[in-house]
N, C-alpha and C positions, 0 to 999 in steps of 0.2 A: 724972907724975900730976897735978901742979899745972897744967901747960900744958893737959892734956886737960880738966880741970875748968873752966879759964878759957874754953877754946873752946866747951864745952857751954853755959856761961853766956852767952857772946856770941851763940851760935846761938839760944838761947831769947829773948834780948833782941831779936835781929833779927826773929825770928818774931812777937814781940809788937808790935814797931814796925810791921811790915807789916800786921798785923791791925788795929792802931789807925788807920793811914792808910786802909785799905780801909773801915773803919767810918765814918771822917770823910768819905771821898768819897761814901759811900752817903747821908749826910744833907745833903751840900752841894747846894744848888740850882743848876741851870744858870742862867747869866746870861740875861736876856731877849734876844730877837733884836732888835737895836737898830733895824733898818729897819722892822720891824713895829710896834714900840712907838712910833716916831716917826710912822709913818703913822696909828696909832690916835689919837695926840694931835692930829694935824692935823684929824681928823674930829670932834673933840669939839664945837666950836662949830657946825659945819654940822649935826650931829645934833640939837643943841638947837633949831636953827632949823627943822629938819624936824618935830620933835615939836610945836613951836609951830604950824606950818602944819596938821598933822594934827588937833591938838586944836581948831583953829579951825573945823573942819567937824563939825557934829553928825551922827552916824551911828548912831543907835539901830537895832537889828536890824530892827525893823518899819518904819523910815523908809527905804524903798527908795530914794527920791530922794536922801536924804543919803548912803547907802552908795554909790550910783552916782556921786555927786559926788566922794567921797573916792577911789573907785576910779580915776577919771580922773587925779587927782593922783599916785597911786601908780604907775599905768601910765606916765605921762609921765616920772617920775623914773627908772624902770627902763629905759625906752627911751633916755633921755639918757645912761645908763651903757653903752649898746651892746647891751642885751638885746633879744631878739625878744619883745616884751611885748604882751599884748592883754587886753581885758576878756572874761571867760568867763561867760556866763549859765549858771544851773543847768539841767542837762538831765534829771536824775532827782531828784525831790523825795520824800523819805521822809516821809510824812504822819503826824504825831503829833497829840495832842489839841489842842495850842496852835499848830500850824504855820499861819502866815498864808497867804493865797491866793498871795502873791508873795514870794519871798525875794530877798535881795541877791545881786549877782554876785561873782565871784572875779576876781583879777588873776593871770595866769599869765605868767611870763617864763622864758626860757632863755638861758644864756650858754655858748657853745661854747668849749672849750679844746683844748689839744693832747694831753691825756692820755687816760686810759681810765676814771677813777673818776666815778661818778655820785653827786652830793650834792644833797640837797633841803633847803630852808629854808622853814619855814611859820610863819605868824602870822595874826592876824585883825584886821580894821579896823572891825568893828561894836562897839557898846557896849550897855549896859543902860539908858542914859538916855533920857528923853523930850525932845522938841524944846522949846526955851526954857530949858533948864537951864544952857546954856553961860554965860549972863551971871553966874550964881552961882559958877561954877568955871572961870574963864578960865585960859589959860596964864600962869604967872608963875614966876619963879625967886626963891627966898628962901633965901639961904645955900646949903647943899648939897642943897636940895630943889627939884625942878621940879614944880610943881603943874599940874593940868589935868583936864578932863573926859575920862575914859577913858585917861589917860596911862599908867597902870600896866597896864591891862587893855584893849587890848593895843597901844596906839599906839606905845609905846616899842619893842615887838617889831617892828612894821612899819619904824620908823625904823632900828632896829639892823640889820635885814637890808639895807636900802638902803645904809647906810654901811659895812657889812661888804663888800658888793660894791664900793663906791667905794674902800675901802681896798685891795682886791686889784687893782682896775684901776689905781690910782695907782702901785702897785708893779710893774705889768706882769706880774702873776702869772696864768698861764693853764694851769697844769699839770694841772688837772682835765679830765675829758672833757666833762661837762655839769654846770653849776650851775643847778638848777631852783629857782625861787621861786614859791610859791603863797600868796596872801593871800586869805582868804575873808571873806565879809560876813554870815555868819549863825551864827557860833560860839555866841553867847550864847543862842540858841534851839535849841541842840543840833545845829547844822550839818545841817539837813534837806536843803538843796540842794547842799551841798558835800562831804558825807561820802563819797559814791561816787567823786568825783573825787580826793579826798585818798588814798583807799585804792588806787585804780588807779595814780596817778602814783607813789606811794611804793613800790609792789610791786617796781619794778626798780632801786631805789636801793642804793648801797653804804652810805649812812648818811643818816638824816633827823634834822634838828635843829628842835625847836619852840621858838619864842622867847617863850613866856609868861614873865611875871616870875619871877625866882628867889626871890621873897619877900623878907622883910626881911634874911635872911642870905645870899641869893644861892645857894641850894642847887640842884644839878642833881637831877632826879628821873627815875627809871627805871621807876617804877610809879605808876599812878593808879587810882582806884576806878572801877568801872563805875557808871553812874547809871541808875536805873529809876524809874518812876512808877506808882502804883496809883490807880485811880479807882473809888470805891465809890458806887453809886447804890441808894437805897432808895425803893421806891414803896409808899405807904400809902394812906390815904383821909381826906379832910378832913371835919370836922364841927364844929359849934359847941362851943367849949371850955367854955362855961358851962351851956347848957341840955341838950346831948346829947353829951358827950365820949365816951360808950360807943359811939356810932355811928361813931366814927373809928378809923383804924389809925394810931397815932402813929409816923410815919417817923423822928422825932428820937429816940424811945426805941430803935427798932430799930438806927438808925445808931450810937448810943452803945454799945449792946450789941456790935455788930460790931467797932467800934474797940477796945473794951476786951478782947475775947476774942483779939485779935491782938497784944496788947502783949508777949507773950513770944516772938515770932518773930525778934527781933533776936538776933544772936550776935556781939557786939562783939569778942570774942577772935579770931574768925575773919574779921573785917572785914565782916560782914553786918549792915546797919543798916536798920531800918524805922521811920520816924517820920511820924505823921499830922500834917499841917501846915495844912490848909485844910478848913473845914467850913461848910456852909450848910443851913438848914432853915427852913421856914415862911414865911408871908407877912404874918400879922397876929397880934397878941397873943392875940386871942380866937378863934383858929381852930386846931384840931388839925392839925398839919402833915401834908400828904399826900405830900410828897417831901423827901428829904434827900440831900445829896451830901457826900463827903469825898475829899480827896486826900492821898496819902502820898509821901514821898521815900524811895527805897531806894538803898543802896550795897552793892557786893559786889566781891570780889577775883577771882571766877571767874564766867563766864557760867552755868555749871551751878548756882551758888548762886541766881541769879535764877530759873532753871527750877524749882528745888526750892521757893523762896519762893512763886512764883505757885501751884504745886500745893497748897501748904499753905493759902494764903489761899482758894483756890477750895473747898477742903474745909471750911474753917472757916465760910464763909458759909452752908453748908447747915444749920448749927445756929442757928436763929432764936429770938428772944425772942417775937416775934409771928408765929405760923404763917401768918397771912393776908397778911403783907407779902411783897413781891417784892424780892429782893436780887440785884444783879449786880455783877460786878467786871471791870474791864479793866486789864491790866498791859502797860506799855511798857518796853522796854530802850532808853533814850535814848542811852547811850554804853556801849561795851564797856570792860572794864578793860584797862589796860596793865600787863604783867608784865615784870620785869627778866629779862634773858638774860645768859649769859656774855659775849656779844659787846657788849651795851650796857654791862655793867660794865667791860669792858676799855677801851671807848672813853671812858667817863666818867672812869676813873682816869687815862687819858692827858690828859684835860682838866685834872684836878687837878694833874698834874705840870706842865702849862703854866702854871697859876696860880701854882705855887710859884716859877716863874721871876721873878715879880713880888713874891716874899716874901709871898704871900697864900695862905690856905687855902681850899679849895673842898670843901664837904661834899657827898657823894653819897648820896642817899636811895633805897634800893631796895625800900622797902615803902610802899604807898599810905597816905595820911593822910585821904582822904575826897573830895578834889576830882577832877574828870574833865576831860580836854582832848581836842583834836583829835589829839594824839599817839597815842591809842588807835586811831583810825581809820587812821592811817598805819601802825601796826604790824600790822594785821589780816592782811595778805598780804606784809609786807615781808621781803625776803631779807637785808637789812642791819639794823644796830642803830638804835634810835630813842631819842633823848635829849631830855627835856623840861627846861624851866627855864633856857634859854640867855639869857633876857632880863635887864634891869637889876634891881637890888634896888629894891623899892618897897613901898608899903603903901596901904591904904584903897580897894582896888578895890570898885566898886559903892556907894561912899558919896557923900554929897551935897557935902561940903566939905573932904575931907581926902586925896583921892587924890594920891599923889606918887611920884616915883622919885628915887633918890639919884644926884645928878650925878657924884659921885666914882666911881661904878661904870661910867661910860660907857667910859672908856679901857680898864680891865681887861677888860670884856666884849667890846669890839671886838678887843682883842688875843687873847683866848681864841678867838673865832669865826674870826678870820683865821688864826691859827696852826693850829687843829685842821683847818680846811679844807685848808691847805697840807700838813700832815702826812699826811692821808688821801690827798691827790692824789699825793704822792710816795712812798706805800707805807711810811710810817714808823710806822703805828699797828698794834699787834699784832692779827693776825687780819683785817686789812683787805687 
């Protein structure tokens, strides 16, 4: 009896020990792949040098000559790595209210491997800045921060793609089928000349990675908001504001009425936002304004929300304060939303596991927070998952004097990009 009791206790202790060891194994992080980590470290200074070179070229979206200049640099770097690289002019331009007559080119490169998987890497080389601003925000490294004009949005992404390819080439890794790189030159104006190319090329990929900045915390993003614009125009009639105001139709009054009666169309809990941001009216203090215009920014998580919003706005403008005024509304969908999928969640979680090899945590966001990127165009017809936020951690995009990236994130991000491409290529990612 005593022996049986002892054996039972030993069996229980053994079972508990096995369970504890299994639990410990579950939380133990795999060691980093040494050769990949070493290759990433070797690319750190060259990548800093590339970011310096990219920042040194002013490339505002509407400065087509500047975008063409930086495109040559990017093409040459990708060709030097063995890619079939060329500058691709826009062939289909989606015309919006602010689309310039000419948009910047893209750089397209393909690297052929021995495997079957197709993987696409995207970023953009244009910025929001005007010519002449470079002197106030040149490239410089201060401690753990590398500053520069457009460095976070998105010249770091361009550099990171170039040096991810360099990392793989250095290791002699070619187990992918095709590694496609597409760098566009008009993202900051809603990609009018590149959106159709991004969608077409992404449709046949097993995975697409967008190298926008990961923000200050380096998060991966699986969802982004759709972006829309509304343009309100009111036609009234001018008249002398002092001697005969009753002879006019005050377009400013009517526009104010229209804007105010639409203030309840936002549904923040559902991700639908409508905010009036620009307005103009009148020509002189003593003249009743005969015309007024206003612009609104709209965000949504579903394209159908934009459709419903436009319908509601068109209905509202029929209710006028001044019956003789003429009110018209134009609505544009500038970017579709990007939605998380089971496949993109699985791929991002695989990336998080890779990051844990470096004893680092990687947060995955699968709900949109308001921004929109080219990842949404990539996902429109994609058969594989799309992941955004593969770029360096950074801050200050679109600012005059504070845009920077965190230097300490270069090696981890190179390691992440290299490892996840390798794992997809070798069939090590669930669902791939």
